[in-house]
Backbone as a printed PyTorch tensor [residue, N CA C, xyz], in Angstrom:
tensor([[[ 12.2760, -23.1420,   9.5230],
         [ 11.9530, -21.7400,   9.7080],
         [ 11.4710, -21.1720,   8.3700]],

        [[ 10.3230, -20.5310,   8.3510],
         [  9.8010, -19.9750,   7.1030],
         [ 10.2390, -18.5240,   6.9380]],

        [[ 10.3200, -18.1170,   5.6820],
         [ 10.7160, -16.7370,   5.3840],
         [  9.5640, -15.7960,   5.6890]],

        [[  9.8640, -14.5590,   6.1060],
         [  8.7840, -13.5880,   6.3490],
         [  8.0430, -13.2930,   5.0570]],

        [[  6.7360, -13.1140,   5.1760],
         [  5.9030, -12.8210,   4.0150],
         [  6.2500, -11.4440,   3.4680]],

        [[  6.4620, -11.3650,   2.1560],
         [  6.7600, -10.0920,   1.5040],
         [  5.4710,  -9.2750,   1.3760]],

        [[  5.5530,  -7.9480,   1.5400],
         [  4.3460,  -7.1260,   1.3950],
         [  3.8310,  -7.1510,  -0.0380]],

        [[  2.5220,  -7.0480,  -0.1700],
         [  1.8930,  -6.9900,  -1.4920],
         [  2.2980,  -5.6770,  -2.1600]],

        [[  2.6240,  -5.7350,  -3.4520],
         [  3.0020,  -4.5460,  -4.2130],
         [  1.8820,  -4.2510,  -5.2050]],

        [[  1.3990,  -3.0170,  -5.1910],
         [  0.3410,  -2.5750,  -6.0930],
         [  0.8840,  -1.4230,  -6.9160]],

        [[  0.8000,  -1.5550,  -8.2360],
         [  1.2880,  -0.5130,  -9.1400],
         [  0.1430,   0.4460,  -9.4520]],

        [[  0.4130,   1.7370,  -9.3050],
         [ -0.6160,   2.7730,  -9.4660],
         [ -0.1270,   3.8480, -10.4320]],

        [[ -1.0550,   4.6620, -10.9140],
         [ -0.6990,   5.7070, -11.8720],
         [ -0.7690,   7.1100, -11.2720]],

        [[ -1.0900,   7.2210,  -9.9710],
         [ -1.1770,   8.5270,  -9.3230],
         [ -0.3560,   8.5430,  -8.0360]],

        [[  0.0650,   9.7240,  -7.6160],
         [  0.8730,   9.8700,  -6.4040],
         [  0.0440,   9.7370,  -5.1330]],

        [[ -1.2610,   9.9360,  -5.2160],
         [ -2.1290,   9.8420,  -4.0430],
         [ -2.9230,   8.5480,  -4.1320]],

        [[ -2.8570,   7.7280,  -3.0790],
         [ -3.5280,   6.4280,  -3.0740],
         [ -4.3160,   6.2560,  -1.7850]],

        [[ -5.2400,   5.2900,  -1.7940],
         [ -6.0130,   4.9480,  -0.6050],
         [ -5.8800,   3.4500,  -0.3700]],

        [[ -5.8520,   3.0450,   0.8930],
         [ -5.7550,   1.6310,   1.2380],
         [ -6.7350,   1.3300,   2.3700]],

        [[ -7.4630,   0.2070,   2.2240],
         [ -8.3580,  -0.2470,   3.2900],
         [ -8.0460,  -1.6820,   3.7040]],

        [[ -6.9020,  -2.1730,   3.2890],
         [ -6.4870,  -3.5210,   3.6420],
         [ -6.9960,  -4.5870,   2.6980]],

        [[ -7.9890,  -4.2530,   1.8890],
         [ -8.4990,  -5.1840,   0.8960],
         [ -9.2600,  -6.3660,   1.4530]],

        [[ -9.5780,  -6.3710,   2.7220],
         [-10.2570,  -7.5220,   3.3070],
         [-11.7000,  -7.2680,   3.6660]],

        [[-12.3200,  -6.2420,   3.0600],
         [-13.6990,  -5.9190,   3.4160],
         [-13.7820,  -5.6070,   4.9000]],

        [[-14.6670,  -6.3090,   5.5960],
         [-14.8290,  -6.0930,   7.0400],
         [-13.5880,  -6.5240,   7.8170]],

        [[-12.7430,  -7.3350,   7.2040],
         [-11.5310,  -7.7990,   7.8820],
         [-10.3250,  -6.9210,   7.5790]],

        [[-10.5260,  -5.8560,   6.8120],
         [ -9.4370,  -4.9440,   6.4560],
         [ -9.1130,  -4.0030,   7.6070]],

        [[ -8.8090,  -2.7610,   7.2770],
         [ -8.5090,  -1.7430,   8.2850],
         [ -9.1710,  -0.4420,   7.8410]],

        [[ -9.1710,   0.5890,   8.6890],
         [ -9.7570,   1.8640,   8.2810],
         [ -9.0860,   2.3820,   7.0120]],

        [[ -9.8620,   2.9910,   6.1360],
         [ -9.3030,   3.5330,   4.8960],
         [ -8.3840,   4.7020,   5.2180]],

        [[ -7.1760,   4.6200,   4.6740],
         [ -6.2050,   5.6860,   4.8590],
         [ -5.7670,   6.1830,   3.4900]],

        [[ -5.5280,   7.4850,   3.3990],
         [ -5.0460,   8.0990,   2.1640],
         [ -3.5860,   8.4530,   2.3560]],

        [[ -2.7910,   8.1510,   1.3440],
         [ -1.3450,   8.4020,   1.4360],
         [ -0.8860,   9.1180,   0.1770]],

        [[  0.1030,   9.9700,   0.3340],
         [  0.6710,  10.7190,  -0.7840],
         [  2.1640,  10.3980,  -0.8640]],

        [[  2.6340,  10.0990,  -2.0500],
         [  4.0390,   9.7470,  -2.2480],
         [  4.9650,  10.9540,  -2.2120]],

        [[  4.3980,  12.1400,  -2.3120],
         [  5.2290,  13.3400,  -2.3460],
         [  6.1280,  13.3160,  -3.5690]],

        [[  7.4090,  13.5360,  -3.3860],
         [  8.3670,  13.5310,  -4.4920],
         [  8.8620,  12.1260,  -4.8270]],

        [[  8.5170,  11.1460,  -4.0000],
         [  8.9820,   9.7810,  -4.2070],
         [  8.1560,   9.0360,  -5.2420]],

        [[  8.4500,   7.7340,  -5.3850],
         [  7.7050,   6.9200,  -6.3430],
         [  7.0780,   5.7020,  -5.6820]],

        [[  7.0180,   5.7070,  -4.3290],
         [  6.3270,   4.6310,  -3.6270],
         [  5.9440,   5.0940,  -2.2220]],

        [[  4.9890,   4.3620,  -1.6380],
         [  4.5640,   4.6180,  -0.2640],
         [  4.0580,   3.2900,   0.2910]],

        [[  4.2320,   3.0760,   1.6010],
         [  3.8240,   1.8220,   2.2140],
         [  2.7850,   2.0960,   3.2850]],

        [[  1.7290,   1.2690,   3.3000],
         [  0.6500,   1.4250,   4.2790],
         [  1.1490,   1.0600,   5.6710]],

        [[  0.8460,   1.9030,   6.6480],
         [  1.3090,   1.6620,   8.0160],
         [  0.5030,   0.5690,   8.7200]],

        [[ -0.6700,   0.2240,   8.1810],
         [ -1.4940,  -0.8240,   8.7860],
         [ -1.1600,  -2.2180,   8.2560]],

        [[ -1.1290,  -2.3800,   6.9320],
         [ -1.0150,  -3.7200,   6.3490],
         [  0.2760,  -3.9430,   5.5610]],

        [[  1.1250,  -2.9480,   5.4640],
         [  2.4130,  -3.0240,   4.7690],
         [  2.3100,  -3.1360,   3.2510]],

        [[  1.1030,  -2.9980,   2.6790],
         [  1.0100,  -2.9770,   1.2150],
         [  1.8810,  -1.8580,   0.7080]],

        [[  2.5720,  -2.1000,  -0.3970],
         [  3.4440,  -1.0820,  -0.9850],
         [  2.8260,  -0.6300,  -2.3050]],

        [[  2.6310,   0.6690,  -2.4500],
         [  2.0830,   1.2570,  -3.6640],
         [  3.2360,   1.8890,  -4.4280]],

        [[  3.4140,   1.4560,  -5.6700],
         [  4.5410,   1.9000,  -6.4930],
         [  4.0000,   2.5880,  -7.7340]],

        [[  4.5610,   3.7470,  -8.0510],
         [  4.1520,   4.5260,  -9.2170],
         [  4.6540,   3.8720, -10.5020]],

        [[  3.7370,   3.6420, -11.4500],
         [  4.1280,   3.1230, -12.7660],
         [  4.8000,   4.2420, -13.5400]],

        [[  5.8860,   3.9640, -14.2240],
         [  6.5880,   4.9860, -15.0110],
         [  6.2720,   4.8220, -16.4710]]])
């Protein structure tokens, strides 16, 4: 039995990020996400996690 794949973590310097899946035509629609008061947000399409650099 293999372990579930961990989501990709991308470190960013702003609270507002955009994700398109990173696969060009094989990605997903571009979505914009805001971390609000938090320090991370996860894409609802591809599970990429965007983490604020401190």
